[in-house]
N, C-alpha and C positions, 0 to 999 in steps of 0.2 A: 556135569556141572550142577551146582546147587540150585534150588528153586529161585526164580527171579523175585526180587523184592522191590524193584523200582516202581513207584506209582506213576511217574511221568519223566520223560527225557527232555533235555534241552540242548540244542545245537547252536553254538555261537556265544563265546565267552568274552565279548566286549562288555563294557560297563553295564548296559541294560540287561544283558543275559545273566551276568553274575548277580546283579541285584535281584532280579526276578527269582533266580534259584534260591538265594538266601531268604527271600520273602516266603517262598513256598515251603522251604525247610522250617522256618519259624512257625508256620501254620500246621506243622506235623506231617507233611508229605515227604516221601522218600524220593529224591530227585537224582537222576543220572545225568551227568554233565559230559558233553563232548565238544571238541573244537577241532577244526581242520588242522591247525598247528597244534599238534598233540602236546607239546611242552607246556602250552597254556593250561591244559587240564591239570597237570602235576603242580604247576605254580599256584593255581587257584585252590587246590586241595591243601597245599602246604601253607597257604596264607589266609586269604579271605574266608575260605570254607573250613579252616582248621577247627576241629572240635564239633563239627556238625555231622549229620547223617548223610550228607551229600556223597554220592558215589561217582567215581570217574570212569570213563570209557576211553580206550585208546584206538578204537576203530568203530565204524558204523555197525559192524557185525556184533561187537561186544556190547554196544549201546542197546541194540535190539534184544540181545540175549538176556540182559539184566532187567528188562521191563515186563511187568505182569500184563496179561492180555485182558481186554483189547489194549494193545500198545498205544500210548499217547505221546507224541513227540512234537515239541515246539521248535520251530525254526526261527531264530532271531539273527538272520543274516541279511546282507544287503539285498534290497529288492531287485527283481529282474532275473537274469540268467542263473545267478547263484542259487536261488530258490529251486528252480527247475533241476539244476545239477544235483542238489542234495536229495530231491525227491527221487530222481533216477537211481541214486546210490542206495536209498533206503528200501525201495520196492523189493529187491531180491530177498531181503531179510524180514519182510512183513508177512502177516497172514490176513485172510479176508476179515474185514471188520476193524482192522487197525486204523488209527486216526493220525493224520498229519495236520499240524496246526502251523500256519504261517503268521507269526506275530510282528512281521516287519511292515514297513509303509508301502505295501504293494499297491499297484494300480488295480482298481476293482475288476476291469475286464480280464486281467490275469487270473484273478480268483474265480471268476465265472468259468473260465477255461479249465482251471485245475480241478474244480469240483466235478465237471463232466468227465474229464480224463481219468481221474482216480476212481470215481464211482463205477465207471465202465470196467475197471479192473477189480472191483470188489472192495476197494478201500474207501475210507471216509476222509473228507478234507474240510478244514475250517480255516477261513481267513479272518483273523481277529485284529481289530484295531487295538493298540496299546498306547494309552496316553498318560502323561504325567512326568515324563523325563526320568532322569536317574533316581531322584528321590521317590517319585511315584512307584517306579518298579520295585524299589527296596521296601517301601512301607505301605503300599496300596495304590495301584494304578486304577484308571478307568479302563475296563476291558469291554470290547465290542465284538463278540464272536458271531459269525454267520457262516453259512455254508451247508454241509450235509446235516439235515435236521436230526438224523439218527445218532450223530456224534454228541449232541448236547447232554443227554442223560449221563453219559460216561465222563464228561469233563465238567459238568455243572458244579459239583462240590468243590473241586480244586479251584476253578475260576472264581466262584463267588467268595470263597474263603480268602483268596489271595488279593482280591480287589479292595479298593478303598471302601469304607463303610460310612454312611451318613444316616444318623438317627436309627442305627441298627439295620439299615438296608444296604445290601452290596451295590456298588457302582458297576454292576455287570449283570446283563441279562441277555437272553438269546435275541439277536437283532432280526434275523430272517434268513431265508435260504440263499443259495448261490453266492454272489459277490457282495451281499448286503452289508456284511461286517466291515469290509474295507471301504465300501461306498460311504457308509455313515462316518467312518473315521476320516475320510477325505473331506466330507462336508464339515466335520468338526474342525479340521485344520483350516479350511477356508474361512469359517467363522472366526477362528483364532486370528487369522490375518486381519480381518475386519476390526476386531476388538483392539488389536495392537495399533492399527492405523488411527482409529478414533482417539485412542489415548495419546498417541504422538501428536495429533492435531490439537488436542486440548492443551498439551504442554506448550506447543508452538504459540498458541493464542495467548497463554499466560506469560510466556517468556518474551516473545516479540511484540505482542499487542499491549499487555499491561506493563511489561518491563520488569517482571518479578524475578528475584533470584531463585535458584534451584531449591534452596532450603525452605523458602516460603511456599513454593509450588508443592513441595513434598508434604507440607502441613495441610495444604488444601486437599491433596489426594488422600491423606490419612483421614481427614474429616469425611470425605466422600465414601471412604471404605467402611464407615459406620452406618451408611444408609442404603439406598436402593442400588448403589454401584458396588456394594461389598463383593469383592472377587479377588481371586489369586493375582490377576494381572494388575489391578489397581494397587494391591498390597506391595507387589514386588517393584512396581514403578516408584512408589514412595521410597522404598529402601534404596533403589538405584539413585534417586535424586539426592538422597542424604549422604551418599558415599563420596567422600573427598579423597583426592590423591594426597601424597605425602606433603605437598606444598600448600595444602588447604583448598585447592581449587576443585570444584565438583568434577569427579571422574567423567561423568557423562558429557561434559563440555569439551573433553579432549578426544572423544570418539569420532572417527571419520563418518560423515553422514552418507554412507553407502550401505543400503540394506541388502543382505543376501537372501536367498530363498532356495528351498530344496525341491519345489515343484508341486506340492500338494495343493497349494492355493490356486496355482495355475490350472491344475486338473479340475478343480471345482468350477472355475470360471469357464473353462472349455466345456465341461459337462452341462453348465447352464445354457451356453450358446447352443449346444447340440439339442437340448431339450426345449429350446425356445422360451426359457424362463428368465425374467428380468432380475437376476441376482446381481444387482448393480454395485452394491457396496463392496462385496468381495472382489469383484472385477476391478473396481477403483483402487482397492488396497493392493492388489497385485501390480497394477500399473504404476502406483505411487512408488513401489520398490524399484520398478524398472526405471522410472524417472530419476530416483535417487542415485542409481548406478551411473548416470551421465554426469558425474561430478565435474570433470574438467570442462565439459561443454557448458555446464551451468555457471561455472566460474567465469568463463568467457562471456556468456550471455548477460551476466549480472553487471558487466562493465559497459554494455552497449544498449541494454533494454532497461528503461526506468519505469517505475510504478508510482503510485501515489506517495506524496510527501508524508512521512510519519509524523503524526501529531500526538501530543500527550493526551491520554484518556482523561476526560473531564467529567465523566458520568459517575454513577453510584457503583463503586468497585464491588461492594458486597452483593448488590443485585446482579451485577455482571457475572460474578463467580457462580451465583445460584442459577442464573440462566445457562451458564456453561454446563453445570451439572445436569440440568434438565435436557439440554441439547445432546449431551453424551448418552443419557439414558434413552431418549426417544430414538436416536440413531441406532443404538444397540438393539432396541426392539425391532426396528426395521430390518436390520441385518439378520436376526434370528428368524423373523417372519419369512424373509426371502429364502434362507437356508432350508426351513421346513417345507416351503412351497416347492423347492427343487426336489427334496426327497419324496414328496407326494407324487410329483410328476413322473419321476423315475420308477417309483413303486408301481404306479399305474401302467406304465409302458412295459415293464419287465414282469408284471404280475407278481410282485413281492407283497407280502403282508407285513408291513412295518408297524412296530408298536411305538408310536411317537411319544407317549407319556413315559414309556420305558427308556427311550433314547435320552430324553431330558433328564430322567432320574439317574441314568448312568453317568451323565456329565456333571452332576452336582458335586462330585468329589473326585480326587485323584488325578484330574486332568487339568490342562492349562487353562481352559475356559470355565473352570468351576466357579460358581457364584451363587448367591442367594436367589438371584433372578431365575435360575433354572428350576427352582422349586415352584415358582409361579407358572412356568411353562408346563411343568409336570401336571399341575392342577388344571390348567386350561385343557390339556388333552385327556386328562382323566374324566373331566366333565363331558367332553365331546370328542371322541376319538376320530370323528370325521370332520373336525374343525378345518374350514377352508384356509383360514389365515389367522394368525395371532391377533390381527387388528379387529377381528370379529368377536374376540373374547372380551367380556365386560371389563375385566381387570386391566388388560392392555389397552383397550379402547379408551378408558378413562385416563390411564397414565399418559398416553400420547396427547390427548386433548389438553390435559393439565400442562404438559411440557411445551405445547405448541408455540405460545407467545415468546418464551425465552429462546426456543430453538430457532425461530425466525430472526430474532434480534441478533443472535450470535452469528448466524450465516450472513446477515446484512453487514454487521460490523467487520467481519473477516474480509468481505469483499471490499469494503471501503478502505481497510488497511492494506489490502493487497497480499494478505496471508492466504496461501493455498489451503483449502479444506475439501479435498476431493471426496472424502468419506462423509463428512457432515452434510455437504451440499447435495451429494447424490441421494442420500437418505431422505432429505426433505423433498427433492425432486420426485423421487419414487412415491413418497406419501401423497404429494399433490396430484401426481398422475393416477395413482390407484383410487383416489377418492373422486376423480373426475368421471362423470357419466358420459361426457363427450370429450374426445381428444382430437387434435388436428390431423389424425391419420386419414381423414377423408381427402385432404389435399394430397397426401402421399399416394393414395390409391388412384386418384384422378391423374396425377403425374405419370404413374406406372401405366395406366391405360392409354394416356396421350402418346407417350413415346414408344410403348412396347405392346400395346393392345392386350394388357394383362387382365382386363375386365375388373368389374367391381360389383358389389351388392348394394341394394337400395335400403335406406333407413326405413324401419317400420313406421307406417303412417304417411310415407312419402310416395307410395306406389301409384302408378297410373298405367295406361294401356301399354306404354313403351317401357316403363320401369316396373317390372313385375317382381314380387317378393320371392326370395329364395333362388332367383335366377342369376347366372353369371352374365353380366351385361357389358357390352363394348359399345362405346360411342365414337362416331366419326367426328372428332373434335374440330377438325380444320375444314372439313368438306372435301379434302383432297385424299384422305386416307381410305382404306378399304373397310369392309365389315367383318373381316376374318379375325378372330381373337387368337392370341398367342398360346394361351393355355387356360385351363380352368382356374378359377379363383381359389387361392389357398391362403387363409389368414393364419 
C-alpha cells in the first residue's frame, strides 16, 4: 500500500462532522472520512466533498492505514456507549502514541475515565468541546481540547487553524488535563442556558409588561447589540423577532412554549450541587425549561390561580428599557461569575491547572455565547489569574454598581406585574447574598443543632468559657436533650 497521506481522520458524517471536515480541508489539511453506514462516505465524497482533497475510508482498518503517525482521529458520534464502541474498534489498528479525540458532547467523567484507560494502553486521548453549531463547524468553531497533555503538540496546528479567529487569535487553546476539555464545554453550555433564559425573560417583560409588538422588541435588541450586550444570542434573537410567517404574524408567536434540553445544562447544575457552589442562575434556567414543559398543567392552573391585575405602564418607557438593558447585563455578569467560580472549585478538587483567561478567549468567537463581554473577562483573568470572582475585578465591580438601581427596579416591577423572572431575580438574590458579611445561616445551624445535635461554631469575638473558638459546639436547647453531638460540624 502507498504511503499514508492523511493528516487527521474523522468518524461520524452527520452535518457537524461533514462541516468540520470541509473546514479542515479549506485550511489545507488532508482529512480521511469514515462513517459506520459506509454509503454515507461515498455520498459525501460525491456531493459536499466533491473537488476537495478529502479521502474516504470504508472500514476502520482502511481509515487507520491512510493516516500519518501519530494518527489523529476525531470521533463526532453520539455521546455515551457509541464513543466507547468506536474506541474498541480503533485500538487493534493503532500504534503507541496515536491520538483519539472525542469531539461530541460527552459527560466529563467519561473523558476522565477514557484518558486513564487509553494512556494505560499507550495511546493518547483528548476530550474536546466543540461549540458553534453547524455554521461554526464549517467556518470556525470554538474548540476546547483537554486530556492527555502529550497530544497537544501533535494536534495544536490543526485545531488552532480550524477554530474561529478573533483579532488574529484562535478560539482554541489547551484547556487542561484529564476531563477538563469536556468540563469547560459543559460549563459553557450551562452559561448558554442562563444567557438564553435571561433574554427570554427580557422579551417577556417587554411583551407582557410593556405590551410591545415583536417588531419593536427586535429594534430594542438590535440597539442593545451595539453596546455592552453585543453578542451572538442577542443578534439572533433580534432576527427571530423580525421573522414573520406568510400571514404576516411573527413566527415566534406561533411556537409552542415548551423548551427542550439535551442535558448539558442539567449536568452543570448537578456539578454545582456536588461541588457545593451556588451556581443559581444556571440552575434556575434549567428549572425554567422544566416548568415550561408542564404546558397542559400550566394552562389548567391559569384558569384557577389568579395574579395581580395588569395595569398599563405609566412610567418613563425609555428609562425602563435602559433599566432592562442594565438588568440583563448585571445578571449576565453574575452568571459568568458563578460559572468561573464553579470551574475554580472543580480545578482545585481535581488538581487541574485551568487557564481562565484562555477559556474566556476561546469563547469570544465561534461559539453560541460569543460576545464582546468575553473580551472583558479575558482581561480580568489576564490581570489576575487567581481572581476569586469577577465581582472583585474593577471593571465588573463598577459595571454591576452602575447597573444596580435599574436592576432592582426591573425585578420589583416584574414582581408587581406577576411576570416570572427566575434568572433575573436569582442573579440579584445571589448578588445581595454574596455582598452580605452576615447571612441568616446562624438560624439554620441552630435549628440543625436543636433537632439533630449537628453542632455549630461560634462567631469570632463572641467566644466565652462555654463557646470556644474553632470548637464544634452542641447546646442542650430544651434541657431535656443530651450532650452527645451527631457529627462534627461541616460547613
